C-alpha positions, 0 to 999 in steps of 0.5 A: 636283188642287191646283196648286202655288204659285210662291215667286216673282214675275217681273217683265218688264223689255224683253226680260228677266225678272227673277225674285225670291224672298222673303228667309228673314228677313222674306219682302222679295222678292230678285231672283236675282243679288242677294246678301243675308246671311241675318242681314240683314232685309227687310220683306215689301214690300222689294225688291233688284234685280239684282246689289246686295248687302245685307250682315250685320245690315241691315234694310230696312223696309217698301217699301224699295227696293235698285236695281241694283248698289247696296250695303248695308253691315253693320248699316245701317237703311232706314226705310219708303219709302226708295230707294237708286239704282243703283250707290250704296253705304251704309257700315257703321251708316248710318241712312236715314230714311223716304222718303228718296232716295239717288241713283244712284253716290251714296255715304254714309259709315259711321256717317252718319245721314240725316233722313227726306224727304232726297234725295241727289243722283246721284253725291254723296258724304255724309260727315257726317250730315243732320239735316233734311230736303232736298236734300243739297248735293254734296261 
C-alpha cells in the first residue's frame, strides 16, 4: 500500500507544534498563522514564521527568514540568507542585501536599500539607504 506524503513540515517549539506549508509561488515554507500574498515569491528554503505578513509582489531569496509578527511590504526584495527579526517591518520597495540581519521591532522605511552584510539593531529606524556593510546606527 502506498503511503501518502505530507505536504507540510512540523516543528516542535516548547509545548507547541508549528506547522509550515509550502507557498504556491516558489515553495517556501509558511507557518499556518502567517499571511503571504499569492503573488509573493518565496524560494523553497525561505521560511515565514507565525503571525508574520508578506505582502504582494515581495520576493524572499534562498534561506530568507521572516520571524514572528514581522511585516514585509509590497514589492520588497530580501536576498539570500537574510533575517527579519520578530515584530520588525520593511516598507514598500525595500531592498535587503544578502546576509543582512534586521533586529526585533526595527523598521526600514519605504524605498530604502540595505547593502549586503548589514546589521540593523533591535528597535532601530532606518530612513536612508545603506551602501556599505556594517552595523547601522539607531535613529
